[in-house]
C-alpha positions in Angstrom: 32.5 11.4 3.0 31.4 13.9 5.5 28.3 16.1 5.6 27.4 18.9 8.1 23.9 20.3 8.3 22.9 23.3 10.3 19.3 24.3 11.0 17.5 27.0 12.9 13.8 27.3 13.6 12.3 30.4 15.3 8.6 30.7 16.1 8.3 34.1 17.8 7.5 33.8 21.5 7.0 30.0 21.3 10.1 28.2 20.2 13.7 28.8 19.2 15.6 25.7 18.1 19.1 25.2 16.7 20.2 21.8 15.2 23.7 20.6 14.1 24.0 17.2 12.4 27.2 15.7 11.2 27.3 12.4 9.2 30.6 10.7 8.3 30.9 7.5 6.1 33.9 5.6 4.9 34.1 2.5 2.5 37.0 0.1 1.9 37.4 -3.0 -0.2 38.9 -5.6 2.1 39.2 -8.2 -0.8 38.2 -8.4 -4.4 34.7 -9.5 -3.4 34.1 -7.8 0.0 33.4 -4.2 0.9 33.1 -2.8 4.4 31.4 0.5 5.2 31.4 2.3 8.5 29.6 5.5 9.5 29.1 7.8 12.4 26.5 10.5 12.9 26.2 13.0 15.7 23.3 15.5 16.3 23.2 18.4 18.8 19.8 20.1 19.4 19.3 23.2 21.6 15.7 24.3 22.2 14.2 27.2 24.0 10.5 26.5 24.4 8.5 29.3 26.0 11.5 30.2 28.2 12.5 26.6 29.1 15.9 25.7 27.7 17.0 22.1 26.9 19.7 20.5 24.8 20.5 17.0 23.7 23.1 14.9 21.8 22.3 11.9 19.7 25.0 9.6 18.3 24.7 7.0 15.6 27.3 4.3 14.8 27.0 1.6 12.2 28.5 -0.5 9.6 27.8 -2.7 6.6 29.5 -5.6 4.9 28.8 -6.6 1.3 30.2 -9.7 -0.4 29.9 -10.4 -4.2 28.6 -13.9 -4.9 29.1 -13.2 -8.6 29.7 -10.2 -10.8 25.9 -9.5 -10.7 24.8 -10.6 -7.2 25.9 -9.6 -3.7 24.8 -10.2 -0.1 25.0 -7.7 2.7 24.4 -7.2 6.4 24.1 -3.9 8.2 23.9 -2.9 11.8 23.4 0.5 13.4 23.2 1.7 17.0 21.8 5.0 18.1 21.9 6.6 21.6 20.6 9.9 22.8 21.3 12.0 25.9 17.8 13.4 26.2 16.0 10.1 26.8 19.0 8.0 27.9 17.8 5.3 25.6 19.5 3.4 22.7 18.1 1.6 19.7 19.4 -1.0 17.2 18.8 -1.6 13.5 20.1 -4.7 11.8 19.3 -7.0 8.9 20.4 -8.6 5.7 20.0 -7.5 2.0 20.6 -8.9 -1.5 21.9 -6.7 -4.3 21.6 -7.2 -8.0 23.4 -5.4 -10.9 21.1 -5.9 -13.9 23.1 -3.6 -16.1 26.4 -1.8 -15.9 26.3 1.2 -13.5 22.9 0.2 -12.0 22.5 -1.6 -8.7 19.2 -2.6 -6.9 19.1 -4.0 -3.4 16.3 -5.5 -1.3 16.7 -5.7 2.4 14.9 -6.5 5.6 15.7 -4.9 8.9 14.8 -7.3 11.7 14.9 -4.4 14.2 14.9 -0.7 13.4 14.2 2.9 14.6 13.3 6.3 13.1 15.4 9.4 13.2 14.7 11.9 10.4 18.1 13.6 10.7 20.0 10.4 9.9 17.5 9.0 7.3 19.4 10.4 4.3 22.5 8.4 5.3 21.1 5.0 6.1 18.1 2.7 6.0 17.3 2.0 9.6 13.5 1.5 9.9 12.2 -2.0 10.8 10.9 -4.0 7.9 11.6 -4.2 4.2 13.3 -1.6 2.0 14.5 -1.1 -1.5 17.6 0.8 -2.7 18.4 1.9 -6.2 21.7 3.4 -7.3 22.7 4.5 -10.7 26.1 5.9 -11.8 25.9 8.9 -14.1 29.0 10.3 -15.8 29.8 12.0 -19.1 29.7 8.7 -21.0 26.3 7.7 -19.4 24.9 11.1 -20.3 26.1 10.9 -23.9 24.7 7.4 -24.3 21.3 8.5 -22.8 21.1 11.5 -25.1 22.1 9.4 -28.1 19.4 6.8 -27.4 16.8 9.6 -27.2 18.0 11.0 -30.5 19.3 14.2 -29.0 23.1 13.5 -29.0 25.7 14.1 -31.6 26.8 11.0 -33.6 
């Protein structure tokens, strides 16, 4: 999966900022019980603030491994590294998680990042802040929609 976001902010006479953010993610099943995900994000920001011009590049690289303990329970571990040219610093995020599938097409995960960082442009792609987090995923397709409508009494028999 790949996603490119382009943004521009102009405050007349104060600030003119252009931002390009690209996020790439790939998943692979390496065995019947183990899935590996890798991702890369890159952000370029160019700012003109009251006549002073600056630009920066931030990169994010990470991965996650998930292993099924049973058809309904899995364990995972993620790690992410980010580095920016503007501040010449880098940051890490890493930690374990436990996932549960209470019903078909629904998955809930609880995790804890031992270390973490914030970056609003990469937030949509990954959970990187330090501390606990909760993920919920639900698969919706034509059969799920039909079943939901039928259970609400709105679908055709």
